[in-house]
N, CA and C atoms as an extended XYZ file, in Angstrom:
582
Properties=species:S:1:pos:R:3:atomname:S:1:resname:S:1:resid:I:1 pbc="F F F"
N         9.300       53.259       32.345 N   MET     1
C         8.310       52.885       31.361 CA  MET     1
C         7.648       51.557       31.725 C   MET     1
N         8.438       50.615       32.276 N   ALA     2
C         7.879       49.322       32.669 CA  ALA     2
C         6.859       49.498       33.785 C   ALA     2
N         7.153       50.416       34.710 N   ALA     3
C         6.221       50.661       35.822 CA  ALA     3
C         4.907       51.223       35.292 C   ALA     3
N         4.997       52.157       34.350 N   LEU     4
C         3.800       52.738       33.754 CA  LEU     4
C         2.978       51.664       33.050 C   LEU     4
N         3.641       50.810       32.293 N   THR     5
C         2.954       49.739       31.581 CA  THR     5
C         2.253       48.796       32.552 C   THR     5
N         2.944       48.422       33.636 N   ALA     6
C         2.354       47.509       34.622 CA  ALA     6
C         1.147       48.138       35.303 C   ALA     6
N         1.254       49.415       35.676 N   LEU     7
C         0.134       50.082       36.339 CA  LEU     7
C        -1.047       50.222       35.391 C   LEU     7
N        -0.775       50.580       34.153 N   LEU     8
C        -1.865       50.687       33.186 CA  LEU     8
C        -2.537       49.334       32.972 C   LEU     8
N        -1.750       48.243       33.006 N   GLU     9
C        -2.332       46.912       32.876 CA  GLU     9
C        -3.310       46.637       34.014 C   GLU     9
N        -2.922       47.011       35.238 N   ILE    10
C        -3.815       46.821       36.386 CA  ILE    10
C        -5.063       47.674       36.219 C   ILE    10
N        -4.853       48.947       35.871 N   VAL    11
C        -5.975       49.872       35.741 CA  VAL    11
C        -6.962       49.392       34.686 C   VAL    11
N        -6.445       48.869       33.593 N   LEU    12
C        -7.317       48.496       32.490 CA  LEU    12
C        -7.867       47.068       32.581 C   LEU    12
N        -7.267       46.208       33.430 N   THR    13
C        -7.725       44.819       33.476 CA  THR    13
C        -8.428       44.436       34.764 C   THR    13
N        -8.466       45.314       35.735 N   THR    14
C        -9.182       44.986       36.970 CA  THR    14
C       -10.401       45.873       37.076 C   THR    14
N       -11.431       45.346       37.690 N   TRP    15
C       -12.665       46.136       37.814 CA  TRP    15
C       -12.425       47.371       38.669 C   TRP    15
N       -11.603       47.260       39.723 N   TRP    16
C       -11.391       48.420       40.595 CA  TRP    16
C       -10.554       49.478       39.893 C   TRP    16
N        -9.664       49.058       39.002 N   GLY    17
C        -8.879       50.029       38.243 CA  GLY    17
C        -9.756       50.798       37.272 C   GLY    17
N       -10.599       50.053       36.556 N   ALA    18
C       -11.503       50.700       35.606 CA  ALA    18
C       -12.495       51.606       36.326 C   ALA    18
N       -12.991       51.149       37.485 N   ALA    19
C       -13.931       51.971       38.252 CA  ALA    19
C       -13.260       53.242       38.757 C   ALA    19
N       -12.009       53.132       39.167 N   SER    20
C       -11.283       54.316       39.650 CA  SER    20
C       -11.070       55.323       38.533 C   SER    20
N       -10.701       54.825       37.349 N   VAL    21
C       -10.510       55.724       36.206 CA  VAL    21
C       -11.834       56.396       35.861 C   VAL    21
N       -12.922       55.626       35.863 N   ALA    22
C       -14.231       56.200       35.555 CA  ALA    22
C       -14.614       57.262       36.584 C   ALA    22
N       -14.383       56.979       37.856 N   ALA    23
C       -14.717       57.939       38.910 CA  ALA    23
C       -13.885       59.203       38.781 C   ALA    23
N       -12.601       59.041       38.518 N   LEU    24
C       -11.746       60.221       38.351 CA  LEU    24
C       -12.166       61.038       37.129 C   LEU    24
N       -12.552       60.341       36.065 N   THR    25
C       -12.993       61.033       34.856 CA  THR    25
C       -14.263       61.825       35.118 C   THR    25
N       -15.221       61.203       35.808 N   LEU    26
C       -16.476       61.889       36.111 CA  LEU    26
C       -16.243       63.075       37.035 C   LEU    26
N       -15.360       62.890       38.019 N   CYS    27
C       -15.098       63.974       38.973 CA  CYS    27
C       -14.385       65.153       38.324 C   CYS    27
N       -13.521       64.867       37.373 N   SER    28
C       -12.756       65.947       36.767 CA  SER    28
C       -13.564       66.711       35.718 C   SER    28
N       -14.675       66.131       35.268 N   GLY    29
C       -15.493       66.796       34.267 CA  GLY    29
C       -14.887       66.657       32.884 C   GLY    29
N       -15.573       67.165       31.924 N   THR    30
C       -15.080       67.111       30.556 CA  THR    30
C       -14.150       68.288       30.330 C   THR    30
N       -12.921       67.975       29.866 N   ARG    31
C       -11.943       69.025       29.591 CA  ARG    31
C       -11.849       69.230       28.087 C   ARG    31
N       -11.492       70.424       27.735 N   ARG    32
C       -11.289       70.721       26.315 CA  ARG    32
C        -9.875       71.222       26.101 C   ARG    32
N        -9.286       70.800       25.010 N   GLN    33
C        -7.992       71.315       24.587 CA  GLN    33
C        -8.236       71.960       23.231 C   GLN    33
N        -8.275       73.279       23.224 N   GLY    34
C        -8.650       73.982       22.001 CA  GLY    34
C       -10.055       73.576       21.641 C   GLY    34
N       -10.258       73.108       20.425 N   SER    35
C       -11.585       72.664       20.028 CA  SER    35
C       -11.690       71.137       20.068 C   SER    35
N       -10.597       70.485       20.502 N   ARG    36
C       -10.589       69.027       20.526 CA  ARG    36
C       -11.019       68.509       21.895 C   ARG    36
N       -11.926       67.587       21.939 N   ARG    37
C       -12.411       66.999       23.179 CA  ARG    37
C       -11.494       65.847       23.593 C   ARG    37
N       -11.201       65.754       24.901 N   VAL    38
C       -10.371       64.674       25.415 CA  VAL    38
C       -11.259       63.468       25.694 C   VAL    38
N       -10.841       62.305       25.240 N   SER    39
C       -11.635       61.092       25.413 CA  SER    39
C       -11.744       60.708       26.880 C   SER    39
N       -12.948       60.428       27.397 N   PRO    40
C       -13.102       60.037       28.786 CA  PRO    40
C       -12.559       58.638       29.078 C   PRO    40
N       -12.254       57.836       28.034 N   ARG    41
C       -11.731       56.490       28.248 CA  ARG    41
C       -10.221       56.489       28.444 C   ARG    41
N        -9.596       57.592       28.268 N   ARG    42
C        -8.151       57.683       28.377 CA  ARG    42
C        -7.718       57.513       29.839 C   ARG    42
N        -6.756       56.640       30.078 N   ALA    43
C        -6.245       56.436       31.431 CA  ALA    43
C        -5.452       57.656       31.862 C   ALA    43
N        -5.483       58.014       33.148 N   PRO    44
C        -4.735       59.162       33.611 CA  PRO    44
C        -3.238       58.920       33.493 C   PRO    44
N        -2.501       59.995       33.322 N   ALA    45
C        -1.047       59.885       33.275 CA  ALA    45
C        -0.552       59.446       34.647 C   ALA    45
N         0.401       58.521       34.656 N   VAL    46
C         0.913       58.002       35.915 CA  VAL    46
C         2.405       58.243       35.965 C   VAL    46
N         2.846       58.863       37.052 N   GLY    47
C         4.269       59.104       37.237 CA  GLY    47
C         4.931       57.906       37.891 C   GLY    47
N         6.250       57.954       37.982 N   GLY    48
C         7.008       56.880       38.603 CA  GLY    48
C         6.804       56.794       40.096 C   GLY    48
N         6.205       57.818       40.713 N   SER    49
C         6.073       57.833       42.162 CA  SER    49
C         4.922       56.981       42.677 C   SER    49
N         4.018       56.622       41.839 N   GLY    50
C         2.861       55.859       42.303 CA  GLY    50
C         1.790       56.743       42.909 C   GLY    50
N         1.957       58.070       42.818 N   GLY    51
C         0.995       59.002       43.411 CA  GLY    51
C        -0.406       58.850       42.871 C   GLY    51
N        -0.527       58.673       41.555 N   ASP    52
C        -1.858       58.497       40.972 CA  ASP    52
C        -2.469       57.175       41.417 C   ASP    52
N        -1.646       56.150       41.511 N   ALA    53
C        -2.144       54.856       41.982 CA  ALA    53
C        -2.632       54.981       43.419 C   ALA    53
N        -1.901       55.716       44.245 N   LEU    54
C        -2.328       55.912       45.630 CA  LEU    54
C        -3.634       56.688       45.697 C   LEU    54
N        -3.801       57.677       44.849 N   SER    55
C        -5.061       58.426       44.820 CA  SER    55
C        -6.223       57.512       44.476 C   SER    55
N        -6.001       56.613       43.527 N   MET    56
C        -7.049       55.663       43.156 CA  MET    56
C        -7.361       54.732       44.333 C   MET    56
N        -6.327       54.251       45.014 N   LEU    57
C        -6.533       53.362       46.158 CA  LEU    57
C        -7.222       54.091       47.305 C   LEU    57
N        -6.881       55.366       47.515 N   ASP    58
C        -7.529       56.159       48.568 CA  ASP    58
C        -9.029       56.273       48.326 C   ASP    58
N        -9.425       56.367       47.062 N   ALA    59
C       -10.829       56.589       46.714 CA  ALA    59
C       -11.703       55.346       46.884 C   ALA    59
N       -11.098       54.193       47.097 N   LEU    60
C       -11.858       52.948       47.185 CA  LEU    60
C       -12.550       52.780       48.540 C   LEU    60
N       -13.629       52.034       48.549 N   HIS    61
C       -14.265       51.546       49.769 CA  HIS    61
C       -13.306       50.512       50.374 C   HIS    61
N       -13.350       50.306       51.681 N   HIS    62
C       -12.378       49.402       52.305 CA  HIS    62
C       -12.443       47.985       51.737 C   HIS    62
N       -13.617       47.500       51.381 N   ALA    63
C       -13.719       46.161       50.790 CA  ALA    63
C       -13.063       46.129       49.412 C   ALA    63
N       -13.222       47.199       48.653 N   ARG    64
C       -12.588       47.283       47.324 CA  ARG    64
C       -11.071       47.403       47.466 C   ARG    64
N       -10.611       48.052       48.541 N   PHE    65
C        -9.176       48.142       48.818 CA  PHE    65
C        -8.615       46.735       49.043 C   PHE    65
N        -9.331       45.903       49.777 N   GLU    66
C        -8.908       44.519       49.998 CA  GLU    66
C        -8.835       43.771       48.668 C   GLU    66
N        -9.803       43.996       47.793 N   GLU    67
C        -9.789       43.355       46.483 CA  GLU    67
C        -8.630       43.852       45.632 C   GLU    67
N        -8.297       45.125       45.762 N   ALA    68
C        -7.149       45.673       45.031 CA  ALA    68
C        -5.853       45.021       45.500 C   ALA    68
N        -5.713       44.827       46.811 N   VAL    69
C        -4.529       44.157       47.355 CA  VAL    69
C        -4.464       42.721       46.831 C   VAL    69
N        -5.599       42.037       46.831 N   ARG    70
C        -5.652       40.682       46.262 CA  ARG    70
C        -5.208       40.683       44.800 C   ARG    70
N        -5.700       41.649       44.033 N   ASP    71
C        -5.362       41.715       42.615 CA  ASP    71
C        -3.881       42.002       42.397 C   ASP    71
N        -3.277       42.822       43.249 N   MET    72
C        -1.843       43.091       43.114 CA  MET    72
C        -1.026       41.842       43.446 C   MET    72
N        -1.470       41.065       44.417 N   LEU    73
C        -0.783       39.801       44.712 CA  LEU    73
C        -0.910       38.840       43.527 C   LEU    73
N        -2.078       38.795       42.918 N   ARG    74
C        -2.254       37.947       41.725 CA  ARG    74
C        -1.331       38.414       40.611 C   ARG    74
N        -1.232       39.708       40.428 N   ARG    75
C        -0.345       40.255       39.406 CA  ARG    75
C         1.098       39.818       39.662 C   ARG    75
N         1.473       39.724       40.947 N   ASP    76
C         2.835       39.327       41.322 CA  ASP    76
C         3.073       37.826       41.169 C   ASP    76
N         2.040       37.064       40.855 N   GLY    77
C         2.214       35.631       40.630 CA  GLY    77
C         1.563       34.740       41.666 C   GLY    77
N         0.820       35.309       42.599 N   CYS    78
C         0.101       34.523       43.614 CA  CYS    78
C        -1.250       34.119       43.036 C   CYS    78
N        -1.276       33.055       42.300 N   ARG    79
C        -2.481       32.656       41.557 CA  ARG    79
C        -3.671       32.325       42.445 C   ARG    79
N        -3.397       31.910       43.681 N   ASP    80
C        -4.496       31.521       44.571 CA  ASP    80
C        -4.934       32.646       45.512 C   ASP    80
N        -4.482       33.876       45.271 N   ALA    81
C        -4.830       35.000       46.153 CA  ALA    81
C        -6.342       35.139       46.244 C   ALA    81
N        -6.826       35.244       47.486 N   VAL    82
C        -8.262       35.324       47.719 CA  VAL    82
C        -8.540       36.330       48.826 C   VAL    82
N        -9.620       37.074       48.666 N   ARG    83
C       -10.074       37.990       49.718 CA  ARG    83
C       -10.957       37.203       50.668 C   ARG    83
N       -10.607       37.243       51.949 N   VAL    84
C       -11.384       36.523       52.954 CA  VAL    84
C       -11.876       37.466       54.047 C   VAL    84
N       -11.616       38.755       53.897 N   GLY    85
C       -11.955       39.734       54.926 CA  GLY    85
C       -13.442       39.863       55.152 C   GLY    85
N       -13.773       40.339       56.316 N   GLY    86
C       -15.155       40.542       56.713 CA  GLY    86
C       -15.303       40.205       58.178 C   GLY    86
N       -16.522       40.209       58.658 N   ALA    87
C       -16.774       39.873       60.056 CA  ALA    87
C       -16.239       38.480       60.358 C   ALA    87
N       -15.489       38.363       61.434 N   GLY    88
C       -14.954       37.066       61.840 CA  GLY    88
C       -13.789       36.585       61.011 C   GLY    88
N       -13.065       37.497       60.350 N   ASP    89
C       -11.948       37.079       59.493 CA  ASP    89
C       -10.697       36.678       60.279 C   ASP    89
N       -10.724       36.865       61.595 N   LEU    90
C        -9.601       36.501       62.455 CA  LEU    90
C        -8.281       37.111       61.986 C   LEU    90
N        -8.337       38.383       61.613 N   GLY    91
C        -7.128       39.114       61.266 CA  GLY    91
C        -6.587       38.881       59.880 C   GLY    91
N        -7.347       38.259       58.996 N   ALA    92
C        -6.879       38.016       57.631 CA  ALA    92
C        -7.889       38.570       56.642 C   ALA    92
N        -7.450       39.500       55.820 N   ASP    93
C        -8.310       40.022       54.760 CA  ASP    93
C        -7.993       39.384       53.418 C   ASP    93
N        -6.715       39.040       53.206 N   VAL    94
C        -6.282       38.414       51.959 CA  VAL    94
C        -5.295       37.308       52.307 C   VAL    94
N        -5.448       36.160       51.635 N   LYS    95
C        -4.499       35.055       51.776 CA  LYS    95
C        -3.985       34.693       50.392 C   LYS    95
N        -2.710       34.312       50.320 N   ALA    96
C        -2.123       33.956       49.030 CA  ALA    96
C        -0.882       33.107       49.236 C   ALA    96
N        -0.511       32.383       48.195 N   THR    97
C         0.749       31.649       48.167 CA  THR    97
C         1.561       32.211       47.014 C   THR    97
N         2.794       32.645       47.317 N   ASP    98
C         3.624       33.224       46.261 CA  ASP    98
C         4.263       32.124       45.415 C   ASP    98
N         4.903       32.475       44.303 N   PRO    99
C         5.508       31.464       43.427 CA  PRO    99
C         6.614       30.646       44.101 C   PRO    99
N         7.057       31.067       45.285 N   PHE   100
C         8.117       30.363       46.003 CA  PHE   100
C         7.559       29.479       47.117 C   PHE   100
N         6.227       29.343       47.174 N   GLY   101
C         5.592       28.467       48.139 CA  GLY   101
C         5.313       29.079       49.495 C   GLY   101
N         5.627       30.366       49.671 N   ARG   102
C         5.374       31.018       50.961 CA  ARG   102
C         3.914       31.429       51.060 C   ARG   102
N         3.328       31.169       52.229 N   ARG   103
C         1.928       31.524       52.497 CA  ARG   103
C         1.877       32.925       53.074 C   ARG   103
N         1.120       33.817       52.450 N   TRP   104
C         0.975       35.209       52.865 CA  TRP   104
C        -0.396       35.406       53.505 C   TRP   104
N        -0.415       36.089       54.634 N   VAL   105
C        -1.658       36.507       55.276 CA  VAL   105
C        -1.577       38.014       55.428 C   VAL   105
N        -2.562       38.698       54.861 N   VAL   106
C        -2.536       40.159       54.807 CA  VAL   106
C        -3.756       40.726       55.515 C   VAL   106
N        -3.512       41.657       56.399 N   GLN   107
C        -4.568       42.442       57.042 CA  GLN   107
C        -4.525       43.823       56.402 C   GLN   107
N        -5.634       44.280       55.854 N   CYS   108
C        -5.708       45.577       55.183 CA  CYS   108
C        -6.322       46.622       56.105 C   CYS   108
N        -5.715       47.796       56.128 N   LYS   109
C        -6.224       48.916       56.910 CA  LYS   109
C        -6.325       50.126       55.981 C   LYS   109
N        -7.521       50.295       55.411 N   HIS   110
C        -7.748       51.405       54.492 CA  HIS   110
C        -8.138       52.656       55.270 C   HIS   110
N        -7.532       53.767       54.913 N   ARG   111
C        -7.849       55.053       55.522 CA  ARG   111
C        -8.376       55.970       54.426 C   ARG   111
N        -9.636       56.386       54.573 N   ARG   112
C       -10.281       57.226       53.564 CA  ARG   112
C        -9.478       58.503       53.321 C   ARG   112
N        -8.828       59.011       54.362 N   ARG   113
C        -8.069       60.261       54.243 CA  ARG   113
C        -6.568       60.021       54.074 C   ARG   113
N        -6.165       58.798       53.743 N   GLY   114
C        -4.758       58.491       53.509 CA  GLY   114
C        -3.896       58.819       54.714 C   GLY   114
N        -2.839       59.573       54.491 N   LEU   115
C        -1.927       59.952       55.577 CA  LEU   115
C        -2.605       60.777       56.652 C   LEU   115
N        -3.644       61.519       56.290 N   ALA   116
C        -4.350       62.359       57.267 CA  ALA   116
C        -5.294       61.542       58.148 C   ALA   116
N        -5.528       60.294       57.795 N   GLY   117
C        -6.409       59.444       58.586 CA  GLY   117
C        -5.713       58.924       59.830 C   GLY   117
N        -6.453       58.223       60.644 N   SER   118
C        -5.878       57.701       61.886 CA  SER   118
C        -4.810       56.655       61.561 C   SER   118
N        -3.713       56.660       62.341 N   PRO   119
C        -2.643       55.700       62.072 CA  PRO   119
C        -3.029       54.294       62.528 C   PRO   119
N        -2.396       53.314       61.937 N   VAL   120
C        -2.576       51.930       62.351 CA  VAL   120
C        -1.716       51.739       63.599 C   VAL   120
N        -2.341       51.230       64.646 N   GLY   121
C        -1.652       51.108       65.922 CA  GLY   121
C        -1.294       49.685       66.314 C   GLY   121
N        -0.663       49.561       67.445 N   THR   122
C        -0.200       48.279       67.965 CA  THR   122
C        -1.314       47.236       68.086 C   THR   122
N        -2.542       47.586       68.529 N   PRO   123
C        -3.584       46.548       68.639 CA  PRO   123
C        -3.843       45.794       67.338 C   PRO   123
N        -3.781       46.478       66.209 N   ASP   124
C        -3.994       45.801       64.922 CA  ASP   124
C        -2.888       44.783       64.657 C   ASP   124
N        -1.656       45.143       65.000 N   PHE   125
C        -0.533       44.224       64.816 CA  PHE   125
C        -0.605       43.067       65.811 C   PHE   125
N        -1.119       43.319       67.003 N   GLN   126
C        -1.263       42.250       67.994 CA  GLN   126
C        -2.262       41.196       67.512 C   GLN   126
N        -3.338       41.643       66.919 N   ILE   127
C        -4.331       40.700       66.377 CA  ILE   127
C        -3.692       39.865       65.273 C   ILE   127
N        -3.007       40.522       64.334 N   LEU   128
C        -2.345       39.796       63.249 CA  LEU   128
C        -1.330       38.811       63.814 C   LEU   128
N        -0.550       39.249       64.787 N   ASN   129
C         0.472       38.386       65.378 CA  ASN   129
C        -0.147       37.165       66.055 C   ASN   129
N        -1.313       37.329       66.643 N   GLY   130
C        -1.954       36.226       67.345 CA  GLY   130
C        -2.632       35.212       66.455 C   GLY   130
N        -2.900       35.578       65.200 N   THR   131
C        -3.657       34.664       64.336 CA  THR   131
C        -2.949       34.268       63.043 C   THR   131
N        -2.093       35.106       62.516 N   ALA   132
C        -1.532       34.874       61.180 CA  ALA   132
C        -0.855       33.515       61.052 C   ALA   132
N         0.050       33.223       61.962 N   ARG   133
C         0.793       31.965       61.867 CA  ARG   133
C         0.009       30.803       62.486 C   ARG   133
N        -0.547       31.036       63.663 N   GLN   134
C        -1.203       29.953       64.393 CA  GLN   134
C        -2.516       29.513       63.755 C   GLN   134
N        -3.320       30.469       63.308 N   VAL   135
C        -4.640       30.147       62.758 CA  VAL   135
C        -4.593       29.971       61.245 C   VAL   135
N        -3.874       30.856       60.556 N   HIS   136
C        -3.894       30.879       59.092 CA  HIS   136
C        -2.677       30.219       58.437 C   HIS   136
N        -1.679       29.817       59.223 N   GLY   137
C        -0.504       29.145       58.667 CA  GLY   137
C         0.414       30.031       57.854 C   GLY   137
N         0.523       31.303       58.219 N   ALA   138
C         1.322       32.259       57.450 CA  ALA   138
C         2.821       32.009       57.588 C   ALA   138
N         3.517       32.154       56.475 N   ASP   139
C         4.969       32.294       56.484 CA  ASP   139
C         5.312       33.779       56.560 C   ASP   139
N         4.459       34.586       55.924 N   VAL   140
C         4.656       36.031       55.876 CA  VAL   140
C         3.353       36.693       56.321 C   VAL   140
N         3.419       37.469       57.395 N   ALA   141
C         2.253       38.189       57.918 CA  ALA   141
C         2.458       39.679       57.667 C   ALA   141
N         1.454       40.328       57.063 N   VAL   142
C         1.613       41.698       56.589 CA  VAL   142
C         0.389       42.537       56.940 C   VAL   142
N         0.633       43.784       57.322 N   ILE   143
C        -0.446       44.778       57.364 CA  ILE   143
C        -0.175       45.756       56.234 C   ILE   143
N        -1.199       45.980       55.404 N   VAL   144
C        -1.120       46.927       54.293 CA  VAL   144
C        -2.045       48.092       54.609 C   VAL   144
N        -1.507       49.308       54.549 N   THR   145
C        -2.325       50.499       54.751 CA  THR   145
C        -1.973       51.564       53.723 C   THR   145
N        -2.967       52.333       53.359 N   ASN   146
C        -2.720       53.491       52.497 CA  ASN   146
C        -2.416       54.711       53.358 C   ASN   146
N        -2.276       54.483       54.655 N   GLY   147
C        -1.993       55.565       55.590 CA  GLY   147
C        -0.626       55.410       56.229 C   GLY   147
N        -0.610       55.524       57.552 N   ARG   148
C         0.651       55.472       58.292 CA  ARG   148
C         0.507       54.536       59.483 C   ARG   148
N         1.635       54.236       60.090 N   VAL   149
C         1.695       53.316       61.219 CA  VAL   149
C         2.358       54.065       62.377 C   VAL   149
N         1.856       53.870       63.606 N   THR   150
C         2.477       54.523       64.755 CA  THR   150
C         3.873       53.949       64.986 C   THR   150
N         4.729       54.737       65.610 N   ALA   151
C         6.090       54.278       65.910 CA  ALA   151
C         6.080       53.043       66.809 C   ALA   151
N         5.276       53.022       67.901 N   PRO   152
C         5.252       51.801       68.718 CA  PRO   152
C         4.783       50.571       67.939 C   PRO   152
N         3.840       50.749       67.012 N   ALA   153
C         3.361       49.623       66.207 CA  ALA   153
C         4.473       49.116       65.289 C   ALA   153
N         5.251       50.021       64.718 N   ALA   154
C         6.361       49.620       63.849 CA  ALA   154
C         7.413       48.842       64.635 C   ALA   154
N         7.689       49.275       65.863 N   VAL   155
C         8.648       48.573       66.711 CA  VAL   155
C         8.122       47.175       67.041 C   VAL   155
N         6.852       47.086       67.442 N   PHE   156
C         6.228       45.796       67.743 CA  PHE   156
C         6.295       44.874       66.530 C   PHE   156
N         5.961       45.405       65.358 N   ALA   157
C         5.976       44.609       64.129 CA  ALA   157
C         7.363       44.035       63.877 C   ALA   157
N         8.391       44.852       64.038 N   GLY   158
C         9.753       44.380       63.828 CA  GLY   158
C        10.139       43.268       64.784 C   GLY   158
N         9.753       43.401       66.028 N   ARG   159
C        10.082       42.379       67.033 CA  ARG   159
C         9.356       41.067       66.789 C   ARG   159
N         8.179       41.129       66.190 N   GLN   160
C         7.358       39.941       65.985 CA  GLN   160
C         7.454       39.371       64.560 C   GLN   160
N         8.350       39.897       63.752 N   ARG   161
C         8.526       39.462       62.359 CA  ARG   161
C         7.254       39.656       61.528 C   ARG   161
N         6.587       40.783       61.792 N   LEU   162
C         5.430       41.185       60.997 CA  LEU   162
C         5.906       42.228       59.999 C   LEU   162
N         5.333       42.236       58.826 N   HIS   163
C         5.758       43.174       57.783 CA  HIS   163
C         4.764       44.316       57.661 C   HIS   163
N         5.304       45.497       57.383 N   VAL   164
C         4.506       46.716       57.271 CA  VAL   164
C         4.578       47.227       55.834 C   VAL   164
N         3.414       47.339       55.211 N   VAL   165
C         3.307       48.011       53.911 CA  VAL   165
C         2.549       49.293       54.187 C   VAL   165
N         3.328       50.367       54.402 N   ASP   166
C         2.721       51.670       54.650 CA  ASP   166
C         2.529       52.388       53.312 C   ASP   166
N         2.139       53.620       53.368 N   ARG   167
C         1.828       54.374       52.146 CA  ARG   167
C         3.005       54.421       51.162 C   ARG   167
N         4.212       54.591       51.685 N   ARG   168
C         5.389       54.672       50.824 CA  ARG   168
C         5.604       53.352       50.073 C   ARG   168
N         5.583       52.249       50.803 N   VAL   169
C         5.800       50.942       50.177 CA  VAL   169
C         4.623       50.594       49.262 C   VAL   169
N         3.403       50.924       49.688 N   LEU   170
C         2.227       50.661       48.860 CA  LEU   170
C         2.330       51.391       47.523 C   LEU   170
N         2.795       52.637       47.545 N   GLY   171
C         2.963       53.388       46.304 CA  GLY   171
C         3.937       52.707       45.356 C   GLY   171
N         5.043       52.208       45.900 N   ALA   172
C         6.032       51.501       45.078 CA  ALA   172
C         5.455       50.193       44.547 C   ALA   172
N         4.727       49.470       45.396 N   TRP   173
C         4.147       48.192       44.982 CA  TRP   173
C         3.071       48.397       43.922 C   TRP   173
N         2.252       49.421       44.084 N   ALA   174
C         1.141       49.658       43.158 CA  ALA   174
C         1.618       49.967       41.746 C   ALA   174
N         2.836       50.481       41.594 N   THR   175
C         3.333       50.767       40.248 CA  THR   175
C         3.600       49.499       39.458 C   THR   175
N         3.751       48.376       40.165 N   GLY   176
C         3.966       47.107       39.484 CA  GLY   176
C         5.387       46.856       39.043 C   GLY   176
N         6.312       47.707       39.461 N   SER   177
C         7.687       47.533       39.017 CA  SER   177
C         8.389       46.355       39.687 C   SER   177
N         7.957       46.016       40.915 N   ARG   178
C         8.562       44.893       41.650 CA  ARG   178
C         7.489       44.196       42.469 C   ARG   178
N         7.599       42.878       42.632 N   PRO   179
C         6.639       42.176       43.490 CA  PRO   179
C         6.852       42.569       44.941 C   PRO   179
N         5.841       42.363       45.758 N   LEU   180
C         5.874       42.796       47.148 CA  LEU   180
C         7.059       42.214       47.902 C   LEU   180
N         7.384       40.935       47.672 N   TRP   181
C         8.464       40.310       48.437 CA  TRP   181
C         9.816       40.937       48.149 C   TRP   181
N         9.961       41.649       47.047 N   GLU   182
C        11.208       42.358       46.771 CA  GLU   182
C        11.250       43.725       47.453 C   GLU   182
N        10.124       44.208       47.910 N   LEU   183
C        10.050       45.520       48.547 CA  LEU   183
C        10.160       45.450       50.068 C   LEU   183
N         9.989       44.263       50.625 N   LEU   184
C         9.992       44.102       52.076 CA  LEU   184
C        11.318       43.515       52.559 C   LEU   184
N        11.809       44.012       53.701 N   PRO   185
C        13.045       43.429       54.256 CA  PRO   185
C        12.760       42.123       54.981 C   PRO   185
N        13.729       41.240       55.000 N   ALA   186
C        13.703       40.021       55.814 CA  ALA   186
C        12.502       39.115       55.574 C   ALA   186
N        12.089       38.969       54.318 N   VAL   187
C        11.048       38.007       53.990 CA  VAL   187
C        11.667       36.615       54.095 C   VAL   187
N        10.959       35.649       54.678 N   PRO   188
C        11.521       34.307       54.812 CA  PRO   188
C        11.943       33.741       53.453 C   PRO   188
N        12.907       32.843       53.472 N   PRO   189
C        13.345       32.231       52.196 CA  PRO   189
C        12.232       31.367       51.606 C   PRO   189
N        12.342       31.065       50.318 N   PRO   190
C        11.339       30.193       49.688 CA  PRO   190
C        11.248       28.853       50.414 C   PRO   190
N        10.052       28.264       50.364 N   ARG   191
C         9.879       26.929       50.942 CA  ARG   191
C        10.575       25.915       50.058 C   ARG   191
N        11.153       24.894       50.671 N   PRO   192
C        11.794       23.847       49.840 CA  PRO   192
C        10.745       23.124       48.987 C   PRO   192
N        11.147       22.753       47.796 N   ALA   193
C        10.244       22.026       46.890 CA  ALA   193
C         9.975       20.644       47.461 C   ALA   193
N         8.729       20.190       47.330 N   ARG   194
C         8.360       18.870       47.850 CA  ARG   194
C         8.316       17.865       46.763 C   ARG   194
C-alpha cells in the first residue's frame, strides 16, 4: 500500500506523471461500466511490480525520462537534483546530492521499446567512468535505463564501481517504496559531516 501511495504521489505531483496519465487515458479511449462513465482523471491502478510505472516511463521522450529520474531523486530526498543532460553533457544527465552528502552523477539511457530496444553497451559505461568522478566529482556514478545492459557492460561496470539501474531495478525504484541507494549494492558510505 505504501508503494502505491508513493507512486500515486509522483504521478499526481509531477508534470511527467500527469502527462503520462493523460496520454494513457486518451489512448485507452472512454470506457463504460454499465451506464456509468469512468472519470478520465482517475489514476491507473498500479501493482506492486512497478509495471505500470515502467509503461509510463517507456512512453516518455528521452529528455522527459531524464526529468523523471531527476524527480525520483528529489522524491528520495536529493533536494538539489538537477537535469543537466544535452549536447556536451560530458556523460551526466542528472546530478544530485543525497541526504547523506554523497554526490550522484546519473547517465540516462532511454529505450523507446524498453527491453526490446538496443541494450546499453560498454562504450556508454566507459564515457561515464571517464567523466563521473574526474569531471563531475561523483561519489556514486550510475547508468539508468528502462531497457537492458549487455553482459560485458555489466562486468565492466562492476570492475569500475559503476552502478547499473536496469529495467528491473528501475521498476522497483519507480514504485517509491525505497530510495535508490537502498536498491543498489555497494554504494559508498555517507560522507562525514563537516
